[in-house]
LOFI-929331 format. One record per residue: x, y, z of N, C-alpha, C in turn; residue in three letters. Coordinates in steps of 0.05 Angstrom, whole numbers, plus 5000, padded with zeros to 4 digits. Layout:
BEGIN
XYZXYZXYZALA/...
***
This chain:
BEGIN
962591217348963490957332960590827351MET/961690657333959090347327959990107347ILE/958389997366958989747378956989597376ASN/957989357371955789087372956988907386ILE/955588777400956088637426957288407418SER/958688317436960288107424957887877425GLN/956787797441953987517440953587457407SER/952587767404950987757369953887717349ARG/956487837361957187757334958887447338LEU/958887317363958887097369957086857351PHE/954487007357952686797342952986797307GLY/952987077302953287157276955887017264PHE/958486957274960386877266959686477261ALA/958286437279958286127282955986047261ARG/954286197246952586277225953986227200GLN/955586437204957986497176959986187181VAL/960186127194962085847198959885617180CYS/957785577184956185417185956185357153LEU/954685527137954885647107956285477090LEU/958585577092960885457074960285087087PRO/960885017098960584667112957784607088ALA/956184737087953284707071953784737040LEU/955784847040956784947004957584676996CYS/959784477013960784237006959884126984VAL/957384026994955783836968955584006940PRO/954984236938954584306925956484256899VAL/959584386910961884326898962984096888PHE/962183866907963583606896960983476876VAL/958383556877956583606847958083666832CYS/958483836831958883956810962183996803SER/963483816806966883756805967583716774SER/965383666762966483576729967083846721ALA/965584086720966284306707966684526726SER/968184716727968984936740967385086730ALA/965685336756964685566764965285816745TYR/964985976742965186216727964186436753ASP/966086436766965986676797965286966783TRP/963087046801963187356797963187456827ASN/964187716843963187656867962788086866SER/962488166879960988446892962288406921ASP/962588686929963088816955962789026959TYR/962489146987962289306987961689557019GLY/961789787020960189937050958490177033ILE/956590237055954790437056954390547083ASP/953390817080952890957107950291077098ALA/948391177116945791247115945291447138SER/943391637133943191857150939691907141LEU/938391807168935091887167934192057186GLU/931192227175930192347201926892197195ARG/926192157211923292027224921692227231ASP/918892327233918092387247915692267268ASP/914792047257913691827275914591527272ASN/916991567287918391287287916791007289PHE/915291027317912990807322910690707307ARG/909690967296906891007284905690987303LEU/904991177326904091217352901991457342SER/899891437348897591577343897491787371GLU/897891667388897891887418900291967424ALA/902791797424905691857431907891937410ASP/907292027385909692147368912592087368PRO/914191937367916791987372918392007346VAL/920492287334920992327320924092307336ALA/925892167308928892127310930392127295THR/933092157290935092117273936691917274THR/936891767256937691537251940691567237SER/943291347245945491387230945991047215THR/946191027198947190707203950090637173GLY/951190497186953190277174952690047161VAL/953190007134952489727131955689657111GLY/955589287114958189197092955488957085VAL/957188917050956088647044957988537023PHE/957688307018958988156997957987967000ALA/957987986960956487696943958187596919ASP/957887316919959587196913957986966892LEU/957386916861956386816847957186606835GLN/956586416836959086266810956886116787GLY/957386066761955485916740956985676726LEU/955585506719957085346695953385236684THR/955285156654952285026639950584936653GLU/950584736672948484676691948384646718ILE/948984866736949084976758949185226763SER/948685346790949685576800950185576826SER/950485716839951285836870951986076872LEU/950686216901950786436906950486416931ARG/952686606941953586686972952286906971PHE/951587057002951387317004951087337031SER/952987597045952987617066952487947069VAL/950988087091950688237093950088357125ARG/951788577131950688627161950389007158ALA/949088957187947589387185948389447219ARG/949189617220948689777256947590037244ALA/944390117261943490327261943590387287THR/944490627291944090847322942891047315ARG/940491147340937991277350938091517358TYR/938591757346938991997369936392027390SER/934991927391932291947418933291617434GLU/933991687453935591577475932991287484SER/930491397478927791107485927690897465SER/929590947438929790797422931790537416ILE/931690277422933690127421936690167399GLU/937990147409939990137372939089797363ASP/940489757335939389497325942489487312SER/942589117306944489077291943988817274ASP/943188927244941688717232943888517206ASN/943688257207944788127193943187907180TYR/944187947151942587677130945687527120ASN/944487227115946887037097944086927085LEU/945486857055943786747038945686517025LEU/944686327023945586057005943685986986LEU/943486076953941985886942943585756913ALA/942885486907944585356889941685206871THR/943185156853941585136826942384866807ALA/941784706806943584446781941484346759ARG/941484286741939284156716940083936709SER/938983776694940283516681938083596662GLY/937683326641936783316613934383366616GLU/932983216637929583336638927883446669ARG/930583466687929883546720932483766719TRP/929884016744932384216749931184106781SER/934184236805932984296830934484526843GLY/933684636860934684866879934284756912THR/935784946923935884906946936685216962PHE/935085336977935785576986936285517012ASP/938185657025938485767062939186067059LEU/937286077084937286387091936486457124SER/939486497135938686627165939186907170LEU/937587067190937287337189936587417215ALA/938187597215937187767251936488067253ALA/933688117245933088447243931488497267GLU/931788797265930888867282927388897284SER/925488917300922388867301921189127285THR/922489247287921489627293921789597256THR/922089437239921589427215920889167207GLU/921188927209919988687206916688627211THR/915888787237913088727246911088867227GLU/913289187216910589337200908889227175LEU/909488997161907888807143906688617158LEU/907388527190907088187197904088357211ASP/905488367248903788407269902788697263SER/904588897258904489087266905189317296GLY/906589077310907689187341910689207337ASN/910889547329912689607323914589737346VAL/915289477368916789577391919589517382LEU/921789587410923989467398924689247414ASP/926089087389926288797392927788697365GLY/928288457367930088247356927688047334GLU/928587977314927387747305929387597288ARG/929487397297932087147281929086987267LYS/930986997239928986737221930686487210SER/929986407203931886147190930186007170ALA/930585997151928885787126930285747106ARG/929185407102930585197082928685117062VAL/929285097037927385157024928184956993ALA/928384706994929084556971926384466947PRO/926984476928926084396908926584286889GLY/924384076867924983926849923183956828LEU/923583966801921584016775923183786757ARG/920883646745920883436725919283436704TYR/920683476680919883576656918583306639GLN/915683266642915382946629914683006597LEU/914783226588914683176563914383436544ASP/914483516523915183776507913983986527GLU/911183976536909384136537908584086577ARG/908683866585907783816613909883716633ASN/910183946664912383906674911083866704SER/911683686725911283756754914183806769ILE/912683896789915283986815913483906845TYR/915483866857915983886887916784116901GLY/915784176920918084456933917584346967ASN/918684376981919284437017919484677024LEU/918784837046919485077053919484967086ALA/921184977104921585027136922485317148PHE/920885417155922085667176920785657204SER/923985837217923685787248923586077252ASP/922086247267922586437269922286547315VAL/923886677320924086767343924787007348THR/923187077374923387407383924987397403TYR/926187617409926987657445925887907461ASP/922387887455920688067460918987907461THR/917987867488915087697493911987857483VAL/912688067475909588137460909388017425SER/911587847421911187677395911487407397LEU/909687317381909786977388911886887371THR/913986727382915786507368913286267356GLU/915286287325913585997316914985887288TYR/914285657284915485507263912985467243THR/913385487213911685447191912885377166ASP/912485037170913184867145911684777127ASN/911684777095909584777083911584597059THR/908884407050910784187024907284237007ALA/909084256977907184366954907584176932SER/906384166914906883976891904784146866ALA/906284046843903884136824904484086800GLY/902784206778902584076750902984336727TRP/903984336713905084626697904284536668VAL/902484626652902884556624902784846610ASN/904484756586906085006566903784946541GLN/901385056539899884926523899585146489PHE/901785406488903185536479906085616479SER/906785766454908985836464909386106485GLU/906886296486906686506512904286416533THR/903386146534902086156558902185856569SER/900985856591901285686612899185626626GLU/898285366639896085326655897685166676VAL/897185166698898185046727896284926751SER/897184806759894984756780896784616806VAL/896584786830899184636859896584696874ASN/897684496893896584346916898184356950VAL/897684446962900084556986898684447015SER/900784397036899484377056901784547078VAL/901284607094902484837118901884717144SER/903284767165903584677185904784947200GLU/902185127217904085337236903085287257TYR/905885277272906585097307907685457325ASP/905585517342907085777347907185607374PRO/910085777394910585717425907685667443ASP/906785897442903985887458902585887444ALA/901285737438898485607425897885407409GLY/895885327395895485057381897184977350ASP/897484827338897984797313896384877295THR/896885017275894085057252895684867230THR/893584757214893584727184892484797171THR/893584947144892585017119892884897097VAL/890984827079890484607058890084727042THR/890384837005890885006988889884816964SER/888884936946889184836929888585136898VAL/890285096883890585366869890185226836ASN/888585396821889685346792890785666781VAL/892385596760893585846758893885886727GLY/894086136719894486266678896086426676TYR/897986396666899986606667900686596628GLY/901686786622901486876596903287186581PHE/905387176564906987416558905787496535ASN/904987786537904087936525905288056507ALA/907788026512910188166494912888026505SER/915388056487918188006499917788126531GLU/916688376525917688496558916688506581ALA/913088426574910688416595909788096596THR/909588066618907387796626905587796649ARG/903987646653902387666667900787396684TYR/900787416699899487246725897687176738ASN/896386996734892987016753892686796775PHE/891586746786890786566812889586546822GLN/887086326823885086236838884686016855LEU/882985936875883985766892882385796920GLY/882485556943880985546958883585456980ALA/882385497006883885457030881985417058SER/882785137065882085087091883585087117GLU/883585257137884885217155883485067183ARG/885184987190884284767218886284777239ASP/883984837267885884857287883784717306ASN/884484717336882884657348879884707361PRO/879685017353879085167358875785127332VAL/877285047315873885017289875885027259GLY/874584937243875184927215873885147197THR/875185347183874085507168875285517138ASP/874185617115874485697091874685937080ARG/875885947058876486177049878686217019ASP/878086426996878686336969880986466974GLY/883186466951886386536947885786636920ASN/887286836919886986946896889087176886SER/890987156870892787346865892687456834SER/894487696833894587796803897587826805PHE/898787836778901287986779901988156751GLU/903488336755904388476721907288506725ILE/908488306703911688346707912288476674LEU/914188746679914388886654916588986653HIS/918688846640921988936648922688966610SER/923589216608923989266582928489226588ILE/929389316607932389276607931789216628ASP/935889286642936389256668935289436687ASP/934489686674934489976684932290036681ARG/929989956668927290026663925289876666ASN/923689816686921589626695919489676707GLY/918389476713915489526727913989236732PHE/913589246759912088986776909989146793SER/907888916790905088956815904388686815LEU/903888746848902488416859900688446878PHE/898188336872895688446891895188096895VAL/894388006921893987666934892987716953GLY/891287526962890687486987889787146993ASN/889887097020889886877035891386797056GLY/890886597071892386537105895386547100TYR/895886677121899286707124900186697152ALA/901586597165903386577192904386807203GLY/903386887223904887137232905887127264SER/907387357276907887457306906187497325GLY/903387437308901087497333900287257338VAL/902186987338901186687342898886657335GLY/898086687306895886537300895886587266GLU/894886417256894786417223892286557214VAL/893586847205890587047196889987087165ARG/888187177153886487207124888187467122TYR/889387497102891287767089890887797074GLU/891088037058890588117029893988307029THR/895788237006897888447009898088516975ARG/900088716976900788856949902888966955LEU/904088966930907389046928907689096902LYS/908989306904909489536875912489596870LEU/913389656846915089666845915389806820ARG/917290076810917490196790921590236793TRP/922790246769924490356758925190426732ASP/925790706735926690866712928690966711HIS/930790876683933291056687932791386666ALA/933291506684933691876674936691866654LEU/938391746657940491746643941891576648ALA/944191536634946791276634946991306667GLU/946991466690947991386721946191516731ARG/943691586729941491686745938591556741MET/938491426761935791286762933491236789GLN/931591266776928691436792927791066805LEU/926391076828925190906838922890906855LYS/920290816856918990806868917290416871LEU/916790456899915990216917913890206926THR/911990036936910390116947909289856971GLY/909089836995907889567002906089557023GLU/903689337022901889337039900289087039GLY/898589247072897988897082894888987088VAL/892888807089890488847101889488617117SER/888488667146887488387159885688567166THR/883488327190881488447204881688707213ASP/883688727234883788957248885589167238ASP/887989087217889689237213890089307180ARG/890089567178891089667143893289847148ASP/895789707134898389887131899689887100TYR/901790187095901590127071904590407072ILE/905790317066908490417051910390497029GLU/910290767024910990826993913490936992ILE/915990856982918190996988918791106955VAL/919691336949920091526923922591576929ALA/924891506908927491616906929691656881GLY/931191686884933291636854935491566873GLY/937391516843940791556855942191506830SER/944891606840946391766815948991636827HIS/950091456802952891326801955191486795GLN/955691616810957591876818960291866800TYR/962191506811963191426795963191126792THR/965391036782964290686787964390516811ARG/965790666832965690556855963690736872GLU/962990986868961191146887958891166879LEU/956691136892953991186887951991346909SER/950291506906948991646919946491696917PHE/945291586938941791596931940291676959ALA/937991816958936091986971932591906967ALA/931991816988929091676993927691777002ASN/924891826995923391967023920791717021LEU/920591647041918791447059915791547064ARG/913991437060911791527069909391267093TYR/909091247107906991017120904391127136ARG/902790927134900990957142899290697155SER/898690657179897590517191894090467199GLN/892490437194890090497200888990207227GLN/887790277251887289997267885190137286SER/883789907294881789957317883390167333ASP/884690167347885590227366888790527359ILE/888890447340892090667330890790757303ASN/890691057288891491167270893291327262ASP/895791277246898091367252899091467217ALA/900491657221902491667197904791737202ASP/907391747188910391847189910991817161SER/913192037154914592097140917092147144THR/919092007124922092017131923692117105SER/925792157114927692287093929892147092VAL/931891937077933691807078936091857065LEU/938591907065940091987047942791797048VAL/943791667019945791487034948191497012SER/950291367022952591417004954491177004LEU/955190906980955490696974958390696962SER/959490536968962490436960962790186949TYR/963190146930963889856921965789826899SER/968789756901970889746896970689556860PRO/968689376865968389236835965889336814ILE/
***
Protein backbone atom coordinates (compact mmCIF):
# COMPACT_ATOMS: atom_id res chain seq x y z
CA MET A 1 0.00 0.00 0.00
CA ILE A 2 1.37 3.43 -0.97
CA ASN A 3 1.08 6.10 1.76
CA ILE A 4 1.41 9.80 0.97
CA SER A 5 1.82 12.13 3.96
CA GLN A 6 -1.08 14.44 4.82
CA SER A 7 1.16 17.52 4.80
CA ARG A 8 2.24 16.84 1.24
CA LEU A 9 -1.31 16.18 0.13
CA PHE A 10 -2.42 19.44 1.77
CA GLY A 11 0.26 21.44 0.01
CA PHE A 12 -0.52 19.72 -3.27
CA ALA A 13 -4.23 20.47 -2.92
CA ARG A 14 -3.53 24.15 -2.29
CA GLN A 15 -1.49 24.32 -5.48
CA VAL A 16 -4.21 22.59 -7.49
CA CYS A 17 -6.78 25.09 -6.21
CA LEU A 18 -4.54 28.03 -7.09
CA LEU A 19 -4.18 27.24 -10.78
CA PRO A 20 -7.88 27.35 -11.77
CA ALA A 21 -8.05 30.85 -10.23
CA LEU A 22 -5.19 31.93 -12.45
CA CYS A 23 -7.03 30.54 -15.48
CA VAL A 24 -9.98 32.94 -15.03
CA PRO A 25 -8.40 35.91 -16.89
CA VAL A 26 -7.66 33.66 -19.85
CA PHE A 27 -11.30 32.58 -20.13
CA VAL A 28 -12.52 36.16 -19.79
CA CYS A 29 -10.17 37.39 -22.53
CA SER A 30 -11.30 34.57 -24.82
CA SER A 31 -15.05 34.83 -24.15
CA ALA A 32 -15.73 35.88 -27.74
CA SER A 33 -14.91 32.42 -29.05
CA ALA A 34 -15.42 29.00 -27.53
CA TYR A 35 -12.52 26.65 -26.94
CA ASP A 36 -12.26 23.33 -28.72
CA TRP A 37 -11.33 21.05 -25.82
CA ASN A 38 -9.25 17.86 -25.82
CA SER A 39 -8.43 15.88 -22.69
CA ASP A 40 -6.31 12.92 -21.69
CA TYR A 41 -5.89 11.13 -18.37
CA GLY A 42 -4.62 7.83 -17.11
CA ILE A 43 -2.55 5.79 -14.69
CA ASP A 44 0.73 3.91 -14.93
CA ALA A 45 2.73 1.46 -12.84
CA SER A 46 6.46 0.71 -13.07
CA LEU A 47 9.11 -1.66 -11.74
CA GLU A 48 12.83 -0.75 -11.83
CA ARG A 49 16.10 -2.39 -10.74
CA ASP A 50 19.21 -0.17 -10.28
CA ASP A 51 22.65 -1.59 -9.39
CA ASN A 52 24.09 1.71 -8.05
CA PHE A 53 21.26 4.04 -7.09
CA ARG A 54 23.36 6.86 -5.60
CA LEU A 55 26.20 6.68 -8.15
CA SER A 56 28.69 5.99 -5.37
CA GLU A 57 32.12 4.55 -6.10
CA ALA A 58 32.87 3.63 -2.46
CA ASP A 59 29.47 2.29 -1.38
CA PRO A 60 27.19 1.25 -4.27
CA VAL A 61 23.59 0.59 -3.21
CA ALA A 62 21.40 -1.69 -5.33
CA THR A 63 17.62 -1.37 -5.06
CA THR A 64 14.34 -2.36 -6.64
CA SER A 65 11.69 0.34 -6.87
CA THR A 66 7.99 0.29 -7.63
CA GLY A 67 6.04 3.34 -8.75
CA VAL A 68 2.44 4.34 -9.38
CA GLY A 69 1.51 7.54 -11.20
CA VAL A 70 -1.58 9.39 -12.39
CA PHE A 71 -1.91 12.20 -14.90
CA ALA A 72 -4.51 14.49 -16.43
CA ASP A 73 -4.06 16.84 -19.38
CA LEU A 74 -6.63 19.36 -20.64
CA GLN A 75 -6.04 21.45 -23.79
CA GLY A 76 -8.24 24.06 -25.42
CA LEU A 77 -7.82 25.79 -28.79
CA THR A 78 -9.46 28.66 -30.66
CA GLU A 79 -8.34 30.48 -33.79
CA ILE A 80 -6.43 33.06 -31.70
CA SER A 81 -5.65 31.40 -28.35
CA SER A 82 -4.67 28.19 -26.60
CA LEU A 83 -4.80 26.92 -23.04
CA ARG A 84 -3.22 23.85 -21.47
CA PHE A 85 -3.57 22.57 -17.90
CA SER A 86 -1.62 19.48 -16.82
CA VAL A 87 -1.37 17.65 -13.46
CA ARG A 88 0.88 14.70 -12.68
CA ALA A 89 1.55 12.84 -9.42
CA ARG A 90 3.76 9.85 -8.72
CA ALA A 91 4.70 7.78 -5.66
CA THR A 92 7.85 5.62 -5.63
CA ARG A 93 8.87 3.05 -3.03
CA TYR A 94 12.32 1.39 -2.67
CA SER A 95 13.26 -2.07 -1.43
CA GLU A 96 16.48 -0.75 0.17
CA SER A 97 15.56 0.65 3.59
CA SER A 98 18.31 3.30 3.50
CA ILE A 99 16.58 5.06 0.57
CA GLU A 100 13.68 7.36 1.38
CA ASP A 101 10.44 6.82 -0.52
CA SER A 102 9.42 9.75 -2.73
CA ASP A 103 6.22 11.49 -3.86
CA ASN A 104 6.48 13.73 -6.91
CA TYR A 105 3.99 16.31 -8.20
CA ASN A 106 4.01 18.44 -11.35
CA LEU A 107 1.51 21.10 -12.38
CA LEU A 108 1.59 23.15 -15.57
CA LEU A 109 -0.48 26.02 -16.93
CA ALA A 110 0.43 27.29 -20.41
CA THR A 111 -1.53 29.95 -22.29
CA ALA A 112 -1.03 31.77 -25.59
CA ARG A 113 -2.97 34.43 -27.45
CA SER A 114 -2.35 36.32 -30.70
CA GLY A 115 -3.60 39.50 -32.31
CA GLU A 116 -3.13 41.05 -35.72
CA ARG A 117 0.58 41.85 -35.18
CA TRP A 118 1.32 40.56 -31.69
CA SER A 119 1.35 37.32 -29.74
CA GLY A 120 1.70 36.66 -26.03
CA THR A 121 2.38 33.67 -23.79
CA PHE A 122 2.10 32.98 -20.08
CA ASP A 123 3.49 29.80 -18.48
CA LEU A 124 3.28 28.70 -14.86
CA SER A 125 4.76 25.51 -13.42
CA LEU A 126 4.95 24.04 -9.92
CA ALA A 127 6.86 20.89 -9.01
CA ALA A 128 7.87 18.80 -6.01
CA GLU A 129 10.47 16.19 -7.02
CA SER A 130 13.04 13.88 -5.47
CA THR A 131 16.58 15.28 -5.34
CA THR A 132 17.94 11.85 -6.27
CA GLU A 133 16.70 12.66 -9.79
CA THR A 134 16.71 16.47 -10.06
CA GLU A 135 20.33 16.85 -8.89
CA LEU A 136 21.80 14.41 -11.42
CA LEU A 137 22.01 17.20 -14.01
CA ASP A 138 22.48 19.97 -11.44
CA SER A 139 24.64 19.68 -8.34
CA GLY A 140 25.43 15.96 -8.51
CA ASN A 141 24.46 15.62 -4.84
CA VAL A 142 22.43 12.38 -5.05
CA LEU A 143 21.16 12.37 -1.45
CA ASP A 144 17.56 11.81 -0.35
CA GLY A 145 15.50 14.98 -0.26
CA GLU A 146 12.80 16.98 -1.99
CA ARG A 147 13.19 19.86 -4.42
CA LYS A 148 10.26 22.25 -4.77
CA SER A 149 10.24 24.72 -7.63
CA ALA A 150 7.92 27.39 -8.97
CA ARG A 151 8.35 29.21 -12.28
CA VAL A 152 6.40 31.99 -13.95
CA ALA A 153 7.30 33.03 -17.51
CA PRO A 154 5.33 35.67 -19.46
CA GLY A 155 6.38 36.69 -22.97
CA LEU A 156 5.33 39.10 -25.71
CA ARG A 157 6.24 39.30 -29.42
CA TYR A 158 5.42 42.10 -31.88
CA GLN A 159 5.65 41.93 -35.69
CA LEU A 160 7.18 45.19 -36.96
CA ASP A 161 6.76 44.33 -40.63
CA GLU A 162 6.72 41.32 -42.92
CA ARG A 163 10.29 40.28 -42.00
CA ASN A 164 11.14 41.91 -38.67
CA SER A 165 9.84 41.23 -35.17
CA ILE A 166 10.85 42.07 -31.60
CA TYR A 167 10.15 40.19 -28.39
CA GLY A 168 10.52 40.39 -24.63
CA ASN A 169 10.45 37.59 -22.07
CA LEU A 170 10.51 37.38 -18.28
CA ALA A 171 11.17 34.30 -16.14
CA PHE A 172 10.88 34.13 -12.35
CA SER A 173 12.06 30.94 -10.63
CA ASP A 174 12.11 29.95 -6.96
CA VAL A 175 13.77 26.71 -5.78
CA THR A 176 13.67 25.29 -2.24
CA TYR A 177 15.06 22.10 -0.67
CA ASP A 178 14.29 20.14 2.47
CA THR A 179 17.95 19.13 2.86
CA VAL A 180 20.75 21.37 4.18
CA SER A 181 23.20 19.84 1.68
CA LEU A 182 21.72 22.06 -1.07
CA THR A 183 21.18 25.82 -1.32
CA GLU A 184 17.79 27.40 -1.91
CA TYR A 185 17.69 30.23 -4.42
CA THR A 186 15.71 32.48 -6.74
CA ASP A 187 16.75 33.01 -10.36
CA ASN A 188 15.04 35.77 -12.36
CA THR A 189 15.72 36.67 -15.99
CA ALA A 190 14.66 39.43 -18.38
CA SER A 191 15.46 39.14 -22.08
CA ALA A 192 14.70 41.03 -25.27
CA GLY A 193 15.52 40.40 -28.90
CA TRP A 194 15.09 41.15 -32.58
CA VAL A 195 14.45 38.60 -35.35
CA ASN A 196 14.88 39.17 -39.08
CA GLN A 197 13.35 36.63 -41.50
CA PHE A 198 15.62 37.47 -44.43
CA SER A 199 14.43 34.55 -46.58
CA GLU A 200 11.67 31.96 -46.62
CA THR A 201 13.93 29.41 -44.92
CA SER A 202 16.43 31.47 -42.87
CA GLU A 203 16.45 33.98 -40.04
CA VAL A 204 18.98 35.90 -37.95
CA SER A 205 18.42 37.14 -34.39
CA VAL A 206 20.02 39.25 -31.66
CA ASN A 207 19.24 38.62 -27.99
CA VAL A 208 20.18 40.47 -24.79
CA SER A 209 19.42 39.05 -21.33
CA VAL A 210 20.08 39.92 -17.69
CA SER A 211 19.61 37.38 -14.89
CA GLU A 212 19.89 37.67 -11.13
CA TYR A 213 20.73 34.58 -9.08
CA ASP A 214 20.09 35.08 -5.35
CA PRO A 215 20.97 32.15 -3.04
CA ASP A 216 19.74 32.06 0.56
CA ALA A 217 23.28 31.46 1.83
CA GLY A 218 25.48 33.70 -0.31
CA ASP A 219 25.77 36.83 -2.42
CA THR A 220 23.70 37.77 -5.45
CA THR A 221 25.22 37.09 -8.87
CA THR A 222 24.21 39.00 -11.99
CA VAL A 223 24.81 37.55 -15.47
CA THR A 224 24.53 39.75 -18.57
CA SER A 225 24.55 38.05 -21.98
CA VAL A 226 24.50 39.12 -25.63
CA ASN A 227 23.93 36.51 -28.34
CA VAL A 228 23.61 36.38 -32.12
CA GLY A 229 21.65 33.49 -33.63
CA TYR A 230 21.10 32.00 -37.05
CA GLY A 231 18.54 29.39 -38.02
CA PHE A 232 17.56 27.82 -41.31
CA ASN A 233 15.33 25.07 -42.63
CA ALA A 234 17.36 22.65 -44.75
CA SER A 235 14.12 20.91 -45.76
CA GLU A 236 10.51 20.63 -44.65
CA ALA A 237 11.62 18.11 -42.01
CA THR A 238 15.02 19.48 -40.90
CA ARG A 239 16.07 22.69 -39.14
CA TYR A 240 19.44 23.90 -37.82
CA ASN A 241 19.96 26.58 -35.14
CA PHE A 242 23.28 28.22 -34.21
CA GLN A 243 24.06 30.76 -31.50
CA LEU A 244 27.23 32.64 -30.48
CA GLY A 245 27.66 35.25 -27.78
CA ALA A 246 29.38 36.42 -24.62
CA SER A 247 28.41 36.70 -20.95
CA GLU A 248 29.65 38.60 -17.93
CA ARG A 249 29.24 37.18 -14.42
CA ASP A 250 29.33 39.79 -11.64
CA ASN A 251 29.28 39.18 -7.88
CA PRO A 252 31.00 40.71 -4.81
CA VAL A 253 33.99 38.40 -5.30
CA GLY A 254 34.71 39.80 -8.76
CA THR A 255 33.74 39.89 -12.43
CA ASP A 256 34.61 37.38 -15.13
CA ARG A 257 33.60 36.83 -18.75
CA ASP A 258 33.18 33.84 -21.01
CA GLY A 259 31.61 32.84 -24.30
CA ASN A 260 28.20 31.34 -25.04
CA SER A 261 27.47 28.98 -27.90
CA SER A 262 24.88 26.42 -28.91
CA PHE A 263 24.09 24.12 -31.82
CA GLU A 264 20.74 22.41 -32.42
CA ILE A 265 19.36 20.00 -35.02
CA LEU A 266 15.63 19.30 -35.31
CA HIS A 267 14.54 16.58 -37.72
CA SER A 268 10.89 15.54 -37.65
CA ILE A 269 9.39 13.36 -40.35
CA ASP A 270 6.09 12.86 -38.51
CA ASP A 271 4.72 12.42 -34.98
CA ARG A 272 6.40 9.00 -34.61
CA ASN A 273 9.75 9.53 -36.30
CA GLY A 274 12.14 12.27 -35.31
CA PHE A 275 15.61 13.27 -34.14
CA SER A 276 16.92 16.22 -32.12
CA LEU A 277 20.35 17.19 -30.79
CA PHE A 278 21.34 20.19 -28.65
CA VAL A 279 24.81 21.14 -27.41
CA GLY A 280 25.41 24.44 -25.62
CA ASN A 281 27.44 26.16 -22.93
CA GLY A 282 27.06 29.19 -20.66
CA TYR A 283 26.44 30.35 -17.09
CA ALA A 284 23.65 28.70 -15.07
CA GLY A 285 22.41 28.85 -11.49
CA SER A 286 22.62 25.71 -9.36
CA GLY A 287 21.70 24.11 -6.05
CA VAL A 288 25.38 24.27 -5.06
CA GLY A 289 24.81 27.94 -4.22
CA GLU A 290 26.59 29.61 -7.15
CA VAL A 291 26.37 30.39 -10.84
CA ARG A 292 28.57 27.93 -12.74
CA TYR A 293 29.87 27.75 -16.29
CA GLU A 294 28.64 24.49 -17.78
CA THR A 295 28.23 22.58 -21.03
CA ARG A 296 24.95 20.76 -21.70
CA LEU A 297 24.04 17.98 -24.11
CA LYS A 298 20.57 16.70 -25.01
CA LEU A 299 19.74 14.01 -27.56
CA ARG A 300 16.49 12.31 -28.61
CA TRP A 301 15.67 9.81 -31.36
CA ASP A 302 12.23 8.27 -31.99
CA HIS A 303 11.55 5.62 -34.58
CA ALA A 304 8.34 3.72 -35.30
CA LEU A 305 9.02 0.05 -36.03
CA ALA A 306 5.37 -0.58 -36.79
CA GLU A 307 2.02 1.08 -36.32
CA ARG A 308 1.98 0.17 -32.60
CA MET A 309 5.69 -0.26 -31.82
CA GLN A 310 8.12 2.57 -31.08
CA LEU A 311 11.85 2.71 -30.36
CA LYS A 312 13.38 5.56 -28.35
CA LEU A 313 16.91 6.70 -27.52
CA THR A 314 17.63 9.71 -25.29
CA GLY A 315 20.80 11.16 -23.86
CA GLU A 316 21.54 14.00 -21.45
CA GLY A 317 24.79 15.28 -20.03
CA VAL A 318 26.41 18.14 -18.15
CA SER A 319 30.05 19.12 -17.72
CA THR A 320 31.43 21.64 -15.21
CA ASP A 321 34.87 22.42 -13.81
CA ASP A 322 34.65 19.63 -11.23
CA ARG A 323 32.19 17.09 -12.63
CA ASP A 324 31.06 15.27 -15.78
CA TYR A 325 27.74 13.43 -15.91
CA ILE A 326 25.99 11.59 -18.74
CA GLU A 327 22.77 9.58 -18.91
CA ILE A 328 21.63 7.37 -21.80
CA VAL A 329 18.22 5.68 -22.02
CA ALA A 330 17.31 3.15 -24.72
CA GLY A 331 13.99 1.41 -24.91
CA GLY A 332 10.80 0.62 -26.72
CA SER A 333 7.05 0.72 -26.28
CA HIS A 334 4.11 -1.24 -27.63
CA GLN A 335 0.53 0.00 -27.84
CA TYR A 336 -1.15 -3.28 -26.92
CA THR A 337 -4.67 -1.85 -27.22
CA ARG A 338 -6.06 1.64 -27.67
CA GLU A 339 -6.09 2.07 -23.88
CA LEU A 340 -3.14 -0.07 -22.75
CA SER A 341 0.59 0.32 -23.54
CA PHE A 342 3.75 -1.44 -22.36
CA ALA A 343 7.30 -0.02 -22.24
CA ALA A 344 10.77 -1.27 -21.30
CA ASN A 345 13.89 0.91 -20.89
CA LEU A 346 17.57 0.39 -20.14
CA ARG A 347 19.31 3.37 -18.47
CA TYR A 348 23.05 3.91 -18.12
CA ARG A 349 24.49 6.69 -15.94
CA SER A 350 28.11 7.73 -15.50
CA GLN A 351 29.62 10.37 -13.22
CA GLN A 352 33.25 11.47 -13.02
CA SER A 353 34.53 14.01 -10.51
CA ASP A 354 37.54 14.78 -8.37
CA ILE A 355 36.20 12.64 -5.53
CA ASN A 356 33.94 10.07 -7.18
CA ASP A 357 33.98 8.05 -10.42
CA ALA A 358 31.00 5.74 -10.71
CA ASP A 359 28.39 4.37 -13.09
CA SER A 360 25.13 2.47 -12.86
CA THR A 361 22.78 0.43 -15.02
CA SER A 362 19.05 0.11 -14.43
CA VAL A 363 16.19 -1.71 -16.13
CA LEU A 364 12.64 -0.36 -16.01
CA VAL A 365 9.35 -1.84 -17.22
CA SER A 366 6.06 0.04 -17.10
CA LEU A 367 2.40 -0.40 -17.92
CA SER A 368 0.15 2.57 -18.78
CA TYR A 369 -3.62 2.83 -19.06
CA SER A 370 -5.54 5.72 -20.62
CA PRO A 371 -9.22 5.33 -21.49
CA ILE A 372 -9.11 8.16 -24.05
